gemmi code that builds the backbone of each chain (N, CA, C; Angstrom):
import gemmi

chains = {
    "A": [
        ("MET", (-3.800, -6.716, -0.484), (-2.659, -6.399, -1.329), (-1.574, -7.473, -1.217)),
        ("ALA", (-1.959, -8.619, -0.667), (-0.965, -9.677, -0.501), (-0.414, -10.092, -1.854)),
        ("GLY", (0.842, -10.509, -1.864), (1.457, -10.970, -3.108), (1.869, -9.865, -4.035)),
        ("SER", (1.978, -8.650, -3.528), (2.324, -7.527, -4.393), (3.828, -7.378, -4.572)),
        ("MET", (4.596, -8.208, -3.852), (6.036, -7.975, -3.839), (6.849, -9.192, -4.217)),
        ("ARG", (7.996, -8.909, -4.839), (9.017, -9.929, -5.022), (10.316, -9.364, -4.468)),
        ("VAL", (10.984, -10.118, -3.615), (12.195, -9.617, -2.969), (13.296, -10.656, -3.084)),
        ("ARG", (14.499, -10.182, -3.410), (15.667, -11.049, -3.395), (16.766, -10.375, -2.602)),
        ("ALA", (17.466, -11.133, -1.767), (18.546, -10.554, -0.972), (19.739, -11.482, -1.025)),
        ("LYS", (20.885, -10.898, -1.331), (22.086, -11.711, -1.511), (23.276, -11.069, -0.820)),
        ("GLU", (24.047, -11.907, -0.091), (25.209, -11.391, 0.642), (26.492, -11.651, -0.119)),
        ("LYS", (27.408, -10.650, -0.096), (28.750, -10.828, -0.646), (29.686, -9.916, 0.130)),
        ("ASN", (30.734, -10.483, 0.689), (31.722, -9.714, 1.464), (31.090, -8.848, 2.556)),
        ("GLY", (30.100, -9.393, 3.250), (29.503, -8.658, 4.367), (28.488, -7.612, 3.961)),
        ("ILE", (28.239, -7.481, 2.655), (27.251, -6.509, 2.169), (26.076, -7.266, 1.560)),
        ("VAL", (24.889, -6.974, 2.069), (23.685, -7.598, 1.531), (23.046, -6.640, 0.517)),
        ("THR", (22.806, -7.139, -0.684), (22.093, -6.352, -1.697), (20.657, -6.846, -1.765)),
        ("VAL", (19.719, -5.955, -1.524), (18.307, -6.306, -1.569), (17.708, -5.702, -2.828)),
        ("LYS", (16.979, -6.522, -3.570), (16.294, -6.036, -4.765), (14.820, -6.362, -4.625)),
        ("ALA", (13.964, -5.393, -4.881), (12.532, -5.619, -4.715), (11.751, -5.059, -5.890)),
        ("LEU", (10.707, -5.790, -6.258), (9.748, -5.323, -7.259), (8.377, -5.324, -6.604)),
        ("ILE", (7.647, -4.244, -6.751), (6.326, -4.131, -6.135), (5.303, -3.846, -7.241)),
        ("THR", (4.187, -4.535, -7.185), (3.124, -4.266, -8.142), (2.232, -3.160, -7.583)),
        ("HIS", (2.240, -2.003, -8.229), (1.429, -0.879, -7.743), (1.248, 0.135, -8.875)),
        ("PRO", (0.056, 0.742, -9.016), (-0.173, 1.652, -10.151), (0.627, 2.956, -10.079)),
        ("MET", (0.961, 3.445, -8.884), (1.709, 4.704, -8.734), (1.079, 5.825, -9.579)),
        ("GLU", (-0.215, 6.059, -9.344), (-0.920, 7.128, -10.076), (-0.494, 8.488, -9.547)),
        ("THR", (-0.226, 9.419, -10.480), (0.296, 10.724, -10.075), (-0.774, 11.696, -9.571)),
        ("GLY", (-2.035, 11.464, -9.984), (-3.068, 12.450, -9.673), (-3.107, 13.560, -10.710)),
        ("LEU", (-2.260, 13.461, -11.743), (-2.224, 14.482, -12.795), (-2.833, 13.964, -14.096)),
        ("ARG", (-3.046, 12.635, -14.152), (-3.577, 12.061, -15.394), (-5.096, 12.119, -15.421)),
        ("LYS", (-5.646, 12.112, -16.652), (-7.105, 12.094, -16.793), (-7.526, 10.804, -17.475)),
        ("ASP", (-8.734, 10.336, -17.164), (-9.246, 9.156, -17.850), (-9.907, 9.587, -19.162)),
        ("GLU", (-10.517, 8.620, -19.881), (-11.081, 8.918, -21.202), (-12.154, 10.004, -21.167)),
        ("ASP", (-12.866, 10.106, -20.034), (-13.930, 11.106, -19.916), (-13.419, 12.449, -19.411)),
        ("GLY", (-12.109, 12.560, -19.226), (-11.546, 13.836, -18.790), (-11.553, 14.024, -17.283)),
        ("ASN", (-11.959, 12.977, -16.555), (-11.908, 13.091, -15.098), (-10.501, 12.777, -14.592)),
        ("ILE", (-10.066, 13.553, -13.603), (-8.732, 13.321, -13.051), (-8.710, 12.004, -12.276)),
        ("ILE", (-7.715, 11.188, -12.584), (-7.536, 9.944, -11.836), (-6.815, 10.295, -10.538)),
        ("PRO", (-7.427, 9.983, -9.389), (-6.809, 10.414, -8.128), (-5.433, 9.783, -7.899)),
        ("ALA", (-4.591, 10.538, -7.214), (-3.250, 10.034, -6.895), (-3.366, 8.786, -6.037)),
        ("HIS", (-2.590, 7.793, -6.364), (-2.565, 6.549, -5.613), (-1.148, 6.005, -5.710)),
        ("PHE", (-0.396, 6.170, -4.641), (1.027, 5.831, -4.736), (1.568, 5.373, -3.392)),
        ("ILE", (2.599, 4.572, -3.464), (3.282, 4.108, -2.253), (4.066, 5.274, -1.666)),
        ("GLN", (3.908, 5.485, -0.355), (4.608, 6.591, 0.286), (5.845, 6.123, 1.028)),
        ("GLU", (5.749, 4.929, 1.596), (6.872, 4.516, 2.428), (7.154, 3.029, 2.270)),
        ("VAL", (8.422, 2.704, 2.143), (8.865, 1.314, 2.149), (9.934, 1.203, 3.238)),
        ("THR", (9.730, 0.285, 4.176), (10.754, 0.115, 5.210), (11.310, -1.292, 5.153)),
        ("ALA", (12.597, -1.383, 5.443), (13.261, -2.674, 5.515), (13.753, -2.870, 6.935)),
        ("THR", (13.350, -3.980, 7.537), (13.818, -4.281, 8.887), (14.499, -5.645, 8.906)),
        ("VAL", (15.516, -5.738, 9.736), (16.189, -7.010, 9.987), (16.098, -7.222, 11.489)),
        ("GLY", (15.461, -8.317, 11.903), (15.143, -8.462, 13.322), (14.157, -7.353, 13.660)),
        ("ASP", (14.455, -6.568, 14.709), (13.555, -5.445, 14.969), (14.241, -4.117, 14.646)),
        ("LYS", (15.286, -4.184, 13.829), (16.040, -2.983, 13.501), (15.729, -2.525, 12.079)),
        ("VAL", (15.349, -1.256, 11.954), (15.126, -0.687, 10.625), (16.491, -0.407, 9.991)),
        ("VAL", (16.720, -0.960, 8.799), (18.016, -0.730, 8.155), (17.921, 0.272, 6.999)),
        ("PHE", (16.704, 0.499, 6.508), (16.564, 1.363, 5.332), (15.096, 1.778, 5.209)),
        ("THR", (14.872, 3.059, 4.876), (13.506, 3.532, 4.637), (13.469, 4.318, 3.341)),
        ("ALA", (12.516, 4.007, 2.490), (12.311, 4.789, 1.272), (11.028, 5.592, 1.425)),
        ("ASN", (11.106, 6.908, 1.147), (9.918, 7.761, 1.096), (9.688, 8.096, -0.360)),
        ("TRP", (8.529, 7.733, -0.868), (8.279, 7.923, -2.294), (7.190, 8.952, -2.550)),
        ("GLY", (7.356, 9.675, -3.655), (6.310, 10.545, -4.165), (5.734, 9.908, -5.419)),
        ("THR", (5.018, 10.715, -6.197), (4.367, 10.180, -7.380), (5.348, 10.020, -8.544)),
        ("GLY", (6.577, 10.498, -8.371), (7.555, 10.443, -9.462), (8.248, 9.102, -9.605)),
        ("VAL", (7.919, 8.156, -8.729), (8.485, 6.815, -8.861), (7.618, 6.026, -9.848)),
        ("SER", (8.269, 5.285, -10.732), (7.556, 4.600, -11.815), (6.541, 3.576, -11.309)),
        ("LYS", (5.552, 3.312, -12.169), (4.572, 2.254, -11.937), (5.298, 0.920, -11.705)),
        ("ASN", (4.732, 0.079, -10.868), (5.358, -1.193, -10.491), (6.818, -0.975, -10.090)),
        ("PRO", (7.015, -0.295, -8.956), (8.342, 0.212, -8.598), (9.390, -0.880, -8.373)),
        ("TYR", (10.610, -0.491, -8.707), (11.795, -1.297, -8.444), (12.620, -0.550, -7.406)),
        ("LEU", (13.156, -1.292, -6.453), (13.995, -0.682, -5.421), (15.152, -1.612, -5.106)),
        ("SER", (16.336, -1.046, -5.053), (17.475, -1.835, -4.601), (18.293, -1.002, -3.630)),
        ("PHE", (18.746, -1.641, -2.561), (19.614, -0.966, -1.595), (20.556, -1.999, -0.994)),
        ("LYS", (21.535, -1.500, -0.218), (22.526, -2.399, 0.375), (22.676, -2.104, 1.857)),
        ("TYR", (22.951, -3.137, 2.640), (23.271, -2.914, 4.054), (24.300, -3.948, 4.509)),
        ("LYS", (24.908, -3.615, 5.653), (25.924, -4.519, 6.197), (25.223, -5.632, 6.958)),
        ("GLY", (25.269, -6.842, 6.420), (24.557, -7.947, 7.044), (25.186, -9.264, 6.680)),
        ("SER", (24.455, -10.348, 6.932), (25.044, -11.653, 6.664), (24.005, -12.627, 6.117)),
        ("LYS", (24.523, -13.721, 5.566), (23.661, -14.798, 5.066), (22.728, -15.265, 6.168)),
        ("GLY", (21.514, -15.597, 5.796), (20.571, -16.126, 6.780), (19.736, -15.046, 7.468)),
        ("ASP", (20.136, -13.763, 7.312), (19.294, -12.672, 7.836), (17.900, -12.785, 7.228)),
        ("ILE", (16.898, -12.439, 8.026), (15.553, -12.331, 7.475), (15.248, -10.837, 7.304)),
        ("VAL", (15.115, -10.431, 6.058), (14.795, -9.032, 5.766), (13.291, -8.923, 5.546)),
        ("THR", (12.649, -8.025, 6.277), (11.220, -7.793, 6.073), (11.029, -6.455, 5.378)),
        ("LEU", (10.379, -6.490, 4.232), (10.082, -5.271, 3.493), (8.587, -4.982, 3.605)),
        ("SER", (8.242, -3.763, 3.981), (6.832, -3.382, 4.108), (6.595, -2.075, 3.368)),
        ("TRP", (5.452, -1.991, 2.683), (5.103, -0.704, 2.083), (3.716, -0.255, 2.538)),
        ("THR", (3.522, 1.069, 2.482), (2.231, 1.672, 2.800), (1.940, 2.716, 1.739)),
        ("ASP", (0.715, 2.758, 1.212), (0.423, 3.788, 0.215), (-0.487, 4.867, 0.792)),
        ("ASN", (-0.803, 5.868, -0.029), (-1.548, 7.027, 0.471), (-3.012, 6.703, 0.732)),
        ("ASP", (-3.476, 5.524, 0.293), (-4.834, 5.093, 0.616), (-4.871, 4.199, 1.846)),
        ("GLY", (-3.727, 3.983, 2.447), (-3.677, 3.153, 3.650), (-3.516, 1.668, 3.385)),
        ("HIS", (-3.393, 1.285, 2.103), (-3.097, -0.114, 1.805), (-1.657, -0.411, 2.178)),
        ("SER", (-1.391, -1.680, 2.457), (-0.014, -2.040, 2.771), (0.211, -3.511, 2.477)),
        ("ASP", (1.466, -3.882, 2.452), (1.824, -5.283, 2.282), (3.228, -5.449, 2.832)),
        ("SER", (3.571, -6.656, 3.202), (4.943, -6.891, 3.614), (5.351, -8.308, 3.250)),
        ("LEU", (6.647, -8.492, 3.147), (7.185, -9.779, 2.725), (8.530, -10.006, 3.392)),
        ("GLU", (8.757, -11.255, 3.796), (10.048, -11.604, 4.380), (10.888, -12.331, 3.344)),
        ("ALA", (12.177, -12.052, 3.358), (13.082, -12.757, 2.453), (14.328, -13.149, 3.225)),
        ("GLU", (14.792, -14.375, 2.965), (16.017, -14.813, 3.617), (17.212, -14.442, 2.752)),
        ("VAL", (18.235, -13.898, 3.401), (19.436, -13.504, 2.666), (20.213, -14.753, 2.256)),
        ("LYS", (20.489, -14.877, 0.964), (21.196, -16.054, 0.425), (22.693, -15.773, 0.385)),
    ],
    "B": [
        ("MET", (22.957, 27.429, 12.819), (22.916, 27.688, 14.265), (21.520, 28.163, 14.599)),
        ("ASP", (21.039, 28.770, 13.757), (19.926, 29.685, 13.778), (18.620, 28.962, 13.528)),
        ("ARG", (17.968, 29.426, 12.556), (16.629, 28.949, 12.267), (16.655, 27.473, 11.869)),
        ("ARG", (17.597, 27.150, 10.990), (17.616, 25.803, 10.453), (17.895, 24.764, 11.540)),
        ("THR", (18.884, 25.062, 12.381), (19.229, 24.152, 13.473), (18.016, 23.966, 14.369)),
        ("PHE", (17.389, 25.075, 14.653), (16.213, 25.055, 15.518), (15.117, 24.182, 14.908)),
        ("LEU", (14.881, 24.385, 13.623), (13.835, 23.614, 12.938), (14.155, 22.122, 12.950)),
        ("THR", (15.419, 21.809, 12.675), (15.820, 20.409, 12.634), (15.614, 19.774, 13.996)),
        ("ALA", (16.011, 20.515, 15.044), (15.834, 20.008, 16.405), (14.358, 19.759, 16.672)),
        ("GLY", (13.532, 20.705, 16.268), (12.093, 20.588, 16.478), (11.530, 19.390, 15.734)),
        ("LEU", (12.041, 19.195, 14.531), (11.585, 18.100, 13.687), (11.915, 16.763, 14.336)),
        ("GLY", (13.122, 16.680, 14.883), (13.564, 15.459, 15.554), (12.647, 15.131, 16.701)),
        ("LEU", (12.341, 16.136, 17.463), (11.459, 15.979, 18.612), (10.083, 15.523, 18.150)),
        ("GLY", (9.603, 16.168, 17.102), (8.301, 15.830, 16.545), (8.241, 14.375, 16.134)),
        ("THR", (9.308, 13.909, 15.510), (9.348, 12.533, 15.046), (9.297, 11.580, 16.228)),
        ("LEU", (10.018, 11.938, 17.296), (10.021, 11.104, 18.496), (8.626, 10.975, 19.084)),
        ("CYS", (7.946, 12.109, 19.150), (6.637, 12.143, 19.790), (5.629, 11.243, 19.080)),
        ("VAL", (5.761, 11.125, 17.787), (4.775, 10.351, 17.049), (5.359, 9.048, 16.534)),
        ("ALA", (6.437, 8.600, 17.162), (7.038, 7.337, 16.739), (5.958, 6.265, 16.734)),
        ("GLY", (5.987, 5.437, 15.730), (4.940, 4.421, 15.627), (4.026, 4.735, 14.460)),
        ("SER", (3.849, 6.006, 14.189), (3.083, 6.374, 12.999), (4.050, 6.465, 11.832)),
        ("VAL", (3.927, 5.507, 10.904), (4.919, 5.423, 9.838), (4.893, 6.627, 8.907)),
        ("GLN", (3.746, 7.239, 8.745), (3.637, 8.333, 7.779), (4.309, 9.603, 8.281)),
        ("ALA", (4.650, 9.638, 9.565), (5.124, 10.882, 10.169), (6.359, 11.438, 9.484)),
        ("ALA", (7.254, 10.549, 9.060), (8.529, 11.012, 8.533), (8.421, 11.423, 7.068)),
        ("TRP", (7.313, 11.138, 6.452), (7.166, 11.429, 5.022), (7.154, 12.944, 4.811)),
        ("PRO", (8.157, 13.490, 4.092), (8.268, 14.947, 3.964), (7.267, 15.522, 2.960)),
        ("LYS", (6.042, 15.714, 3.446), (4.918, 16.092, 2.589), (5.181, 17.381, 1.790)),
        ("GLU", (5.648, 18.416, 2.494), (5.843, 19.705, 1.817), (6.846, 19.601, 0.681)),
        ("ALA", (7.913, 18.848, 0.917), (8.941, 18.714, -0.118), (8.393, 17.948, -1.319)),
        ("PHE", (7.539, 16.941, -1.043), (6.968, 16.171, -2.150), (5.961, 16.995, -2.945)),
        ("GLU", (5.345, 17.977, -2.302), (4.336, 18.783, -2.988), (4.928, 20.025, -3.644)),
        ("ALA", (6.203, 20.307, -3.365), (6.842, 21.501, -3.925), (6.969, 21.363, -5.437)),
        ("GLN", (6.714, 22.487, -6.149), (6.751, 22.436, -7.609), (8.045, 22.995, -8.157)),
        ("GLU", (8.919, 23.422, -7.287), (10.144, 24.075, -7.742), (11.308, 23.402, -7.025)),
        ("SER", (12.274, 22.903, -7.820), (13.292, 22.032, -7.238), (14.178, 22.744, -6.214)),
        ("ASN", (14.531, 24.037, -6.477), (15.388, 24.724, -5.509), (14.697, 24.867, -4.161)),
        ("ALA", (13.390, 25.121, -4.210), (12.635, 25.289, -2.969), (12.638, 24.003, -2.166)),
        ("LEU", (12.436, 22.883, -2.845), (12.352, 21.630, -2.091), (13.729, 21.187, -1.599)),
        ("ILE", (14.772, 21.528, -2.366), (16.121, 21.198, -1.908), (16.424, 21.979, -0.632)),
        ("ASP", (15.973, 23.248, -0.588), (16.129, 24.033, 0.647), (15.433, 23.361, 1.823)),
        ("MET", (14.250, 22.770, 1.553), (13.493, 22.123, 2.638), (14.219, 20.893, 3.166)),
        ("LEU", (14.859, 20.160, 2.254), (15.465, 18.885, 2.648), (16.895, 19.026, 3.137)),
        ("ALA", (17.609, 20.040, 2.625), (19.033, 20.133, 2.915), (19.270, 20.804, 4.256)),
        ("SER", (20.264, 20.324, 4.977), (20.593, 20.924, 6.269), (21.525, 22.111, 6.080)),
        ("SER", (22.199, 22.165, 4.933), (23.044, 23.313, 4.613), (22.986, 23.497, 3.101)),
        ("LYS", (23.576, 24.580, 2.600), (23.562, 24.768, 1.150), (24.352, 23.625, 0.505)),
        ("PRO", (23.717, 22.844, -0.393), (24.390, 21.660, -0.923), (25.674, 22.021, -1.673)),
        ("ALA", (26.756, 21.360, -1.308), (28.025, 21.568, -2.007), (28.128, 20.557, -3.134)),
        ("PRO", (28.403, 21.018, -4.364), (28.585, 20.064, -5.467), (29.719, 19.106, -5.122)),
        ("SER", (29.507, 17.814, -5.326), (30.504, 16.833, -4.925), (30.764, 15.807, -6.019)),
        ("ASP", (32.053, 15.541, -6.250), (32.441, 14.503, -7.204), (32.306, 13.120, -6.592)),
        ("ALA", (32.096, 13.072, -5.288), (32.021, 11.788, -4.589), (30.650, 11.131, -4.760)),
        ("ILE", (29.737, 11.830, -5.455), (28.407, 11.271, -5.706), (28.334, 10.773, -7.145)),
        ("THR", (27.954, 9.534, -7.311), (27.833, 8.953, -8.649), (26.367, 8.695, -8.964)),
        ("ILE", (25.894, 9.277, -10.053), (24.533, 9.005, -10.514), (24.643, 8.136, -11.756)),
        ("THR", (24.057, 6.958, -11.697), (24.056, 6.076, -12.853), (22.680, 6.151, -13.504)),
        ("ALA", (22.654, 6.576, -14.764), (21.395, 6.737, -15.488), (21.714, 6.696, -16.972)),
        ("PRO", (20.718, 6.390, -17.793), (20.989, 6.432, -19.236), (21.201, 7.875, -19.692)),
        ("ASP", (22.076, 8.101, -20.692), (22.226, 9.448, -21.247), (20.942, 9.861, -21.954)),
        ("ILE", (20.356, 8.887, -22.655), (19.090, 9.141, -23.346), (18.093, 8.075, -22.906)),
        ("ALA", (16.957, 8.503, -22.353), (15.919, 7.564, -21.957), (14.826, 7.610, -23.020)),
        ("GLU", (14.569, 6.466, -23.646), (13.542, 6.472, -24.686), (12.165, 6.612, -24.083)),
        ("ASN", (11.965, 5.966, -22.939), (10.659, 5.985, -22.293), (10.757, 6.685, -20.941)),
        ("GLY", (10.203, 7.900, -20.880), (10.286, 8.686, -19.657), (9.493, 8.116, -18.501)),
        ("ALA", (8.637, 7.125, -18.772), (7.827, 6.547, -17.699), (8.661, 5.663, -16.791)),
        ("VAL", (9.761, 5.155, -17.327), (10.588, 4.216, -16.568), (12.063, 4.538, -16.830)),
        ("VAL", (12.639, 5.381, -16.000), (14.038, 5.743, -16.161), (14.829, 5.205, -14.965)),
        ("PRO", (15.717, 4.227, -15.214), (16.474, 3.679, -14.088), (17.524, 4.670, -13.583)),
        ("ILE", (17.514, 4.917, -12.291), (18.474, 5.837, -11.666), (19.102, 5.138, -10.466)),
        ("SER", (20.421, 5.155, -10.411), (21.105, 4.664, -9.219), (21.987, 5.775, -8.680)),
        ("VAL", (22.048, 5.864, -7.368), (22.906, 6.853, -6.731), (23.798, 6.137, -5.734)),
        ("SER", (25.097, 6.412, -5.810), (25.990, 5.896, -4.782), (26.995, 6.988, -4.466)),
        ("THR", (27.647, 6.870, -3.324), (28.600, 7.903, -2.932), (29.686, 7.310, -2.057)),
        ("THR", (30.858, 7.938, -2.116), (31.948, 7.522, -1.241), (32.000, 8.398, 0.005)),
        ("LEU", (31.074, 9.345, 0.128), (30.991, 10.165, 1.336), (30.678, 9.271, 2.535)),
        ("GLY", (31.179, 9.632, 3.692), (30.941, 8.838, 4.890), (29.749, 9.357, 5.675)),
        ("ASP", (29.209, 8.510, 6.558), (28.156, 8.921, 7.478), (26.936, 9.497, 6.741)),
        ("VAL", (26.488, 8.780, 5.720), (25.359, 9.256, 4.917), (24.040, 8.928, 5.630)),
        ("THR", (23.211, 9.930, 5.806), (21.937, 9.701, 6.486), (20.743, 9.748, 5.536)),
        ("ARG", (20.909, 10.461, 4.418), (19.781, 10.534, 3.489), (20.237, 10.782, 2.059)),
        ("ILE", (19.546, 10.141, 1.127), (19.759, 10.385, -0.301), (18.405, 10.760, -0.893)),
        ("SER", (18.352, 11.843, -1.659), (17.111, 12.236, -2.335), (17.362, 12.334, -3.828)),
        ("ILE", (16.359, 11.944, -4.607), (16.474, 12.021, -6.066), (15.459, 13.026, -6.593)),
        ("VAL", (15.973, 14.080, -7.243), (15.135, 15.180, -7.716), (15.242, 15.262, -9.237)),
        ("VAL", (14.087, 15.270, -9.918), (14.058, 15.488, -11.372), (13.573, 16.917, -11.586)),
        ("GLU", (14.509, 17.815, -11.942), (14.221, 19.257, -11.923), (13.003, 19.647, -12.746)),
        ("GLN", (12.816, 19.030, -13.912), (11.754, 19.486, -14.818), (10.411, 18.783, -14.609)),
        ("ASN", (10.301, 17.918, -13.626), (9.010, 17.269, -13.373), (8.048, 18.250, -12.697)),
        ("PRO", (6.725, 18.053, -12.889), (5.748, 18.923, -12.225), (5.937, 18.903, -10.701)),
        ("LEU", (6.242, 17.735, -10.153), (6.609, 17.606, -8.744), (8.020, 17.000, -8.738)),
        ("PRO", (9.038, 17.856, -8.578), (10.419, 17.396, -8.843), (10.941, 16.324, -7.883)),
        ("LEU", (10.484, 16.302, -6.632), (11.030, 15.302, -5.712), (10.408, 13.934, -6.002)),
        ("THR", (11.231, 12.975, -6.429), (10.690, 11.647, -6.696), (10.700, 10.804, -5.431)),
        ("SER", (11.791, 10.906, -4.669), (11.938, 9.991, -3.547), (13.084, 10.436, -2.644)),
        ("THR", (12.967, 10.089, -1.375), (14.089, 10.269, -0.457), (14.286, 8.950, 0.280)),
        ("TYR", (15.524, 8.690, 0.647), (15.860, 7.430, 1.297), (16.589, 7.710, 2.599)),
        ("ASP", (16.070, 7.175, 3.696), (16.705, 7.357, 5.001), (17.618, 6.178, 5.259)),
        ("LEU", (18.893, 6.492, 5.449), (19.874, 5.451, 5.683), (20.183, 5.350, 7.173)),
        ("THR", (20.727, 4.211, 7.567), (21.089, 3.995, 8.963), (22.580, 3.660, 9.040)),
        ("ALA", (23.039, 3.428, 10.238), (24.455, 3.069, 10.425), (24.782, 1.759, 9.707)),
        ("ASP", (23.760, 0.928, 9.476), (23.977, -0.352, 8.796), (23.938, -0.227, 7.276)),
        ("SER", (23.532, 0.930, 6.782), (23.344, 1.073, 5.344), (24.659, 1.259, 4.608)),
        ("VAL", (24.662, 0.838, 3.368), (25.715, 1.197, 2.434), (25.106, 2.304, 1.568)),
        ("PRO", (25.821, 3.422, 1.370), (25.201, 4.551, 0.654), (25.005, 4.277, -0.835)),
        ("TYR", (23.947, 3.531, -1.118), (23.613, 3.154, -2.480), (22.107, 2.974, -2.556)),
        ("VAL", (21.509, 3.463, -3.615), (20.097, 3.175, -3.855), (19.855, 3.159, -5.356)),
        ("SER", (18.938, 2.290, -5.762), (18.604, 2.199, -7.167), (17.092, 2.084, -7.296)),
        ("THR", (16.520, 2.844, -8.234), (15.080, 2.777, -8.446), (14.772, 3.187, -9.884)),
        ("ARG", (13.486, 3.316, -10.196), (13.088, 3.769, -11.524), (12.124, 4.932, -11.345)),
        ("VAL", (12.357, 6.022, -12.075), (11.516, 7.200, -11.904), (10.865, 7.620, -13.214)),
        ("LYS", (9.840, 8.482, -13.062), (9.178, 9.062, -14.227), (9.843, 10.385, -14.564)),
        ("MET", (9.987, 10.665, -15.861), (10.521, 11.958, -16.293), (9.638, 12.521, -17.389)),
        ("LEU", (9.139, 13.738, -17.166), (8.251, 14.385, -18.128), (9.007, 14.736, -19.408)),
        ("LYS", (10.219, 15.238, -19.242), (11.028, 15.643, -20.394), (12.496, 15.659, -19.981)),
        ("THR", (13.353, 16.006, -20.946), (14.779, 16.106, -20.672), (15.020, 17.005, -19.462)),
        ("SER", (15.853, 16.538, -18.541), (16.010, 17.270, -17.290), (17.315, 16.906, -16.609)),
        ("ASN", (17.755, 17.800, -15.743), (18.811, 17.421, -14.813), (18.218, 16.540, -13.730)),
        ("VAL", (18.960, 15.502, -13.378), (18.599, 14.693, -12.221), (19.598, 15.047, -11.121)),
        ("VAL", (19.076, 15.487, -9.988), (19.929, 15.899, -8.879), (19.862, 14.852, -7.781)),
        ("ALA", (21.025, 14.410, -7.325), (21.078, 13.547, -6.148), (21.544, 14.414, -4.992)),
        ("LEU", (20.697, 14.511, -3.984), (21.002, 15.318, -2.800), (21.371, 14.349, -1.683)),
        ("VAL", (22.573, 14.522, -1.147), (23.060, 13.578, -0.141), (23.347, 14.324, 1.162)),
        ("GLU", (22.810, 13.818, 2.256), (23.120, 14.331, 3.587), (24.178, 13.415, 4.195)),
        ("ALA", (25.339, 13.985, 4.487), (26.412, 13.164, 5.045), (27.121, 13.944, 6.130)),
        ("GLY", (27.206, 13.351, 7.306), (27.892, 14.004, 8.417), (27.308, 15.366, 8.758)),
        ("GLY", (25.988, 15.509, 8.586), (25.326, 16.758, 8.946), (25.458, 17.853, 7.897)),
        ("LYS", (26.058, 17.529, 6.746), (26.165, 18.520, 5.668), (25.481, 17.998, 4.412)),
        ("SER", (25.156, 18.908, 3.504), (24.481, 18.522, 2.267), (25.428, 18.600, 1.083)),
        ("TYR", (25.292, 17.621, 0.211), (26.096, 17.578, -1.000), (25.171, 17.248, -2.160)),
        ("SER", (25.569, 17.663, -3.375), (24.719, 17.331, -4.505), (25.543, 16.875, -5.705)),
        ("GLY", (24.934, 16.010, -6.482), (25.500, 15.584, -7.748), (24.429, 15.785, -8.794)),
        ("VAL", (24.831, 16.088, -10.023), (23.874, 16.368, -11.089), (24.230, 15.555, -12.326)),
        ("ARG", (23.204, 15.093, -13.014), (23.418, 14.440, -14.293), (22.222, 14.717, -15.192)),
        ("GLU", (22.506, 15.055, -16.449), (21.390, 15.315, -17.361), (20.952, 14.010, -18.034)),
        ("VAL", (19.645, 13.831, -18.111), (19.095, 12.687, -18.833), (18.157, 13.233, -19.914)),
        ("LYS", (18.443, 12.859, -21.163), (17.567, 13.294, -22.259), (16.413, 12.309, -22.394)),
        ("VAL", (15.218, 12.845, -22.606), (14.041, 11.993, -22.694), (13.388, 12.179, -24.054)),
        ("THR", (13.144, 11.067, -24.762), (12.512, 11.178, -26.077), (10.985, 11.180, -25.959)),
        ("ILE", (10.428, 10.306, -25.126), (8.978, 10.308, -24.911), (8.723, 10.504, -23.429)),
        ("GLY", (8.041, 11.594, -23.072), (7.804, 11.927, -21.672), (6.936, 10.888, -20.984)),
        ("GLY", (7.102, 10.765, -19.681), (6.463, 9.665, -18.979), (5.575, 10.051, -17.833)),
        ("CYS", (5.020, 11.261, -17.841), (4.161, 11.591, -16.719), (2.700, 11.452, -17.103)),
        ("GLY", (2.424, 11.181, -18.374), (1.050, 10.974, -18.815), (0.263, 12.254, -18.781)),
        ("GLY", (-0.962, 12.211, -19.184), (-1.747, 13.432, -19.098), (-2.478, 13.604, -20.397)),
    ],
}
model = gemmi.Model(1)
for chain_id, residues in chains.items():
    chain = gemmi.Chain(chain_id)
    for i, (resn, *xyz) in enumerate(residues, 1):
        res = gemmi.Residue()
        res.name, res.seqid = resn, gemmi.SeqId(i, " ")
        for name, pos in zip(("N", "CA", "C"), xyz):
            atom = gemmi.Atom()
            atom.name, atom.element = name, gemmi.Element(name[0])
            atom.pos, atom.b_iso = gemmi.Position(*pos), 0.0
            res.add_atom(atom)
        chain.add_residue(res)
    model.add_chain(chain)
structure = gemmi.Structure()
structure.add_model(model)
structure.setup_entities()
């Protein structure tokens, strides 16, 4: 699942705004394919953001988050921080990406 | 004091015991609940008080229910969690966000909406629950099927 993420982080007045886009189908498990078979749920459950070894933000997602999810959050930080964003889905796939705060 | 306090304490302990397993904190029951009041009861530490200090930014009318941008921010202090609930969805809880002492109480994402619905932002701040509501009209539903 490498390369599934794009992350940007920018500091202003001591507040870092992180914006992330993740490529993921986010299947609800309620849809059917052309043959009427239910498409199994496949969705990201958790996204964590860490700076150093400190978790600064955690997102818990259900199937109600849109396909190819967008996430933005803010934390008190500074330029040059390395923010690591990691996600895990209900099938056990995962990916992570580091971004330097500009 | 009672049952809820006890449960929360137990939950905290449970989380400690399985620290390291990332899925542990994922509130499965709340995500599987089909009724928004029931899941709000599961997530809230107290009966949510309606609050003007919660701002929900969303379109008044969403043309495409598959992708509805929602942002939640609040001026409440000591915020530990923000949850976004779409009342009329088959599974109303879209997402919850765990904040830390380093967090600024703001989150923005995009959610699916089956039809016109109230969007509820449930905020845990200083050990109490608060809620904000905003209606979003949907022209084309986005849950597929």
